[in-house]
C-alpha positions in Angstrom: -62.3 -1.8 -25.7 -60.7 -4.0 -23.0 -58.0 -1.7 -21.7 -54.3 -1.1 -22.5 -53.1 -4.6 -21.8 -55.5 -6.2 -24.2 -56.2 -8.9 -21.6 -59.8 -8.0 -20.7 -59.1 -5.5 -17.8 -61.0 -2.5 -19.1 -63.3 -0.3 -16.9 -66.2 -2.7 -16.7 -63.8 -5.6 -15.6 -62.1 -3.3 -13.1 -65.5 -2.3 -11.7 -66.4 -6.0 -11.4 -63.2 -6.6 -9.4 -63.8 -3.6 -7.1 -67.4 -4.8 -6.4 -66.2 -8.3 -5.6 -63.5 -7.0 -3.3 -66.2 -5.5 -1.1 -67.3 -9.0 -0.3 -64.2 -9.7 1.7 -65.0 -10.6 5.3 -63.6 -7.9 7.7 -60.3 -9.2 9.1 -61.3 -8.9 12.7 -64.3 -11.2 12.0 -62.2 -13.6 9.9 -59.7 -13.9 12.7 -62.4 -15.4 14.9 -63.5 -18.1 12.4 -63.0 -21.7 13.6 -63.8 -23.1 10.1 -63.3 -21.7 6.6 -66.4 -19.7 5.7 -65.9 -20.5 2.0 -65.7 -24.3 2.2 -68.4 -26.2 0.2 -69.8 -29.6 1.3 -69.1 -32.0 -1.5 -72.3 -34.0 -0.8 -74.5 -31.0 -1.5 -72.9 -30.7 -5.0 -73.2 -34.4 -5.5 -76.9 -34.2 -4.7 -77.4 -31.3 -7.1 -75.6 -33.2 -9.9 -77.7 -36.3 -9.3 -80.9 -34.3 -9.4 -79.8 -32.5 -12.6 -79.1 -35.8 -14.3 -82.4 -37.3 -13.2 -84.4 -34.2 -14.2 -82.5 -32.1 -16.8 -84.1 -28.8 -17.9 -83.9 -25.1 -17.9 -82.4 -22.6 -20.5 -78.8 -23.4 -19.6 -79.3 -27.1 -20.3 -81.4 -26.4 -23.5 -78.8 -24.0 -24.9 -76.0 -26.4 -24.5 -78.0 -29.4 -25.7 -79.1 -27.5 -28.9 -75.4 -26.8 -29.7 -74.7 -30.6 -29.5 -78.0 -32.0 -30.9 -77.0 -32.1 -34.6 -73.6 -33.5 -33.9 -72.6 -34.8 -30.5 -69.3 -33.4 -29.2 -67.1 -32.8 -26.3 -68.0 -30.7 -23.2 -65.7 -28.7 -20.9 -67.1 -27.9 -17.5 -65.2 -25.1 -15.7 -65.8 -25.0 -11.9 -67.5 -28.4 -12.4 -68.3 -29.4 -8.9 -69.9 -32.8 -9.1 -71.2 -32.2 -12.6 -74.7 -30.6 -12.4 -73.9 -28.3 -15.4 -72.5 -30.9 -17.8 -73.4 -34.4 -16.9 -77.1 -34.0 -18.0 -75.7 -33.5 -21.5 -74.3 -37.1 -21.6 -76.7 -38.4 -24.3 -75.2 -35.7 -26.7 -71.6 -35.8 -25.5 -68.7 -38.0 -26.6 -66.4 -37.0 -23.7 -66.2 -34.6 -20.8 -63.4 -32.6 -19.2 -64.0 -31.2 -15.7 -61.9 -28.4 -14.1 -62.2 -27.7 -10.4 -59.9 -26.6 -7.6 -61.2 -29.3 -5.1 -60.0 -32.9 -5.7 -63.0 -34.3 -3.9 -65.3 -32.6 -6.3 -63.4 -34.1 -9.2 -63.7 -37.5 -7.6 -67.4 -37.1 -7.4 -67.6 -35.9 -11.0 -65.6 -38.9 -12.3 -67.8 -41.3 -10.4 -70.9 -39.9 -12.0 -69.5 -39.7 -15.5 -68.5 -43.4 -15.2 -72.0 -44.3 -14.2 -73.2 -42.6 -17.4 -70.5 -44.5 -19.4 -68.8 -41.4 -20.6 -65.0 -40.7 -20.5 -64.1 -37.8 -18.3 -60.8 -36.1 -17.8 -60.3 -34.2 -14.6 -58.1 -31.1 -14.3 -57.3 -29.9 -10.8 -56.7 -26.1 -10.5 -58.1 -22.6 -11.0 -59.3 -21.3 -14.3 -57.7 -19.7 -16.4 -54.4 -20.8 -14.8 -54.9 -24.3 -16.1 -56.4 -23.3 -19.4 -53.2 -23.7 -21.5 -53.1 -27.4 -20.7 -56.8 -27.9 -21.6 -57.9 -28.8 -25.1 -60.5 -26.9 -27.1 -64.0 -28.5 -26.7 -67.2 -28.2 -28.7 -69.2 -26.7 -25.8 -68.0 -25.0 -22.6 -70.3 -24.7 -19.6 -69.6 -22.7 -16.4 -72.3 -22.6 -13.8 -72.3 -20.5 -10.6 -68.6 -19.8 -10.6 -68.0 -16.2 -11.7 -68.9 -14.5 -8.4 -65.7 -16.1 -7.1 -63.6 -14.6 -10.0 -62.1 -11.2 -9.5 -60.0 -11.1 -12.7 -63.0 -11.7 -14.8 -61.8 -10.6 -18.3 -59.1 -13.3 -18.8 -61.5 -15.8 -17.3 -64.1 -15.1 -19.9 -61.6 -14.9 -22.7 -60.3 -18.3 -21.8 -63.8 -19.8 -21.8 -64.5 -18.4 -25.2 -61.2 -19.6 -26.6 -61.8 -23.1 -25.5 -65.2 -23.4 -27.2 -65.7 -24.4 -30.9 -69.5 -23.9 -30.8 -70.8 -22.3 -27.7 -70.2 -21.0 -24.2 -73.0 -21.4 -21.7 -72.6 -19.5 -18.4 -75.1 -19.6 -15.6 -75.3 -17.3 -12.6 -77.8 -15.8 -10.2 -78.8 -12.2 -11.0 -77.1 -11.1 -7.7 -74.3 -12.5 -5.6 -75.5 -15.8 -4.2 -74.9 -14.7 -0.6 -76.9 -11.5 -0.9 -79.8 -13.1 0.9 -77.6 -13.4 4.1 -77.3 -9.6 4.4 -79.8 -9.4 7.3 -77.9 -12.1 9.2 -74.6 -10.2 8.9 -76.3 -7.1 10.1 -78.0 -8.9 13.1 -74.9 -10.9 14.1 -72.0 -8.7 13.3 -73.5 -5.2 12.6 -71.9 -5.4 9.1 -73.6 -4.1 5.9 -72.9 -6.4 3.0 -72.5 -5.3 -0.6 -75.2 -5.5 -3.3 -72.9 -5.8 -6.4 -71.7 -7.1 -8.7 -74.7 -8.4 -10.6 -75.4 -10.4 -13.8 -75.9 -7.0 -15.6 -72.3 -6.1 -14.6 -71.1 -9.3 -16.2 -72.9 -8.5 -19.4 -71.1 -5.1 -19.4 -67.8 -7.0 -19.2 -68.8 -9.2 -22.1 -69.7 -6.1 -24.1 -66.3 -4.6 -23.3 -64.7 -7.8 -24.5 -66.6 -7.6 -27.8 -68.4 -10.8 -27.0 -72.0 -9.4 -26.7 -72.8 -9.2 -30.5 -74.4 -12.7 -30.5 -75.0 -12.9 -26.8 -78.2 -14.5 -25.7 -79.6 -13.7 -22.3 -82.3 -15.8 -20.6 -83.7 -14.7 -17.3 -85.7 -17.4 -15.6 -86.7 -19.0 -12.4 -85.7 -22.5 -11.4 -88.6 -24.8 -10.5 -89.3 -24.8 -6.8 -88.2 -28.0 -5.1 -88.9 -28.9 -1.5 -86.2 -27.9 0.9 -85.2 -31.3 2.3 -82.1 -30.1 4.1 -82.7 -30.3 7.9 -82.8 -26.9 9.6 -79.9 -27.9 11.9 -77.7 -28.8 8.8 -78.6 -25.5 7.1 -77.9 -23.5 10.3 -74.5 -25.2 10.6 -73.5 -24.1 7.1 -74.8 -20.6 7.6 -73.0 -20.3 10.9 -69.8 -21.3 9.1 -70.4 -18.7 6.4 -70.9 -16.1 9.2 -67.6 -17.1 10.9 -69.5 -18.3 14.0 -68.6 -21.2 16.2 -70.8 -24.3 16.5 -72.0 -23.1 19.8 -74.1 -20.4 18.0 -75.8 -22.6 15.5 -79.1 -22.7 17.4 -79.1 -18.9 17.4 -78.6 -18.9 13.6 -81.4 -21.5 13.2 -83.8 -19.1 15.0 -82.6 -16.1 12.8 -83.2 -18.1 9.6 -86.9 -18.1 10.2 -87.2 -14.4 9.5 -84.9 -14.2 6.4 -86.4 -13.8 3.0 -85.0 -16.4 0.6 -87.6 -16.1 -2.1 -85.2 -14.9 -4.8 -82.8 -17.9 -4.5 -84.5 -19.6 -7.5 -83.8 -16.7 -9.9 -81.2 -17.5 -12.6 -79.6 -15.9 -15.6 -78.2 -17.8 -18.5 -75.7 -16.2 -20.8 -74.7 -18.0 -24.1 -72.3 -16.8 -26.8 -70.4 -18.3 -29.6 -66.9 -19.7 -29.0 -63.8 -18.6 -30.9 -61.0 -21.2 -30.7 
């Protein structure tokens, strides 16, 4: 059951929210930040979208493509970024809708959809706040978003209610910043959390009654050469650590000793929609 409100806020959902709350940066560290530690460079998302369109593949892509193969339809991309989750589906898609909180991401999305000769509507805002103004689509995709969503039950319900055929959600098995735990310990003496996990999300789906036809694929993304210069990577990690630019060289040295081998691990969750 999903709790007394009927809005997807049962024990598993509340546990998810508590676990995510532990990821908050201590206020005394946050107060020293010269840049937002949560900002995302648009060009990185654009590069990922271009790579995904050029070389589509993986269970998330295959699940969504299969749902569209017999009869092409519309695709809603929630937390779309520049379109890595949805734009590779263009040959089987009649139209896209992208939802994102960052206008520059939506600009990058529309530019790439136009290059693929597909109409794309852009909705600026947070899901599910904007959901009432978004039409039902054939397939809903949502990649690498849920670890930013504390109130997860209504979020998942809204995804499901906007899909005629299928919802395809992709996430890492653990929080995507878990790999930075040694850096937080070294720089700030702070121990970072280890939850929530993909298994915790499955527990929420069970609680919502959405796990009966749930398909879970655990896989590893094909290794690609890391072409990002070390200085650029160190600059982004220093930003995540709330450190000034003057300490980026120190971060670059620390990065050499950090295990990043699990960053290619991915979980795909797919379940039927219910508009």
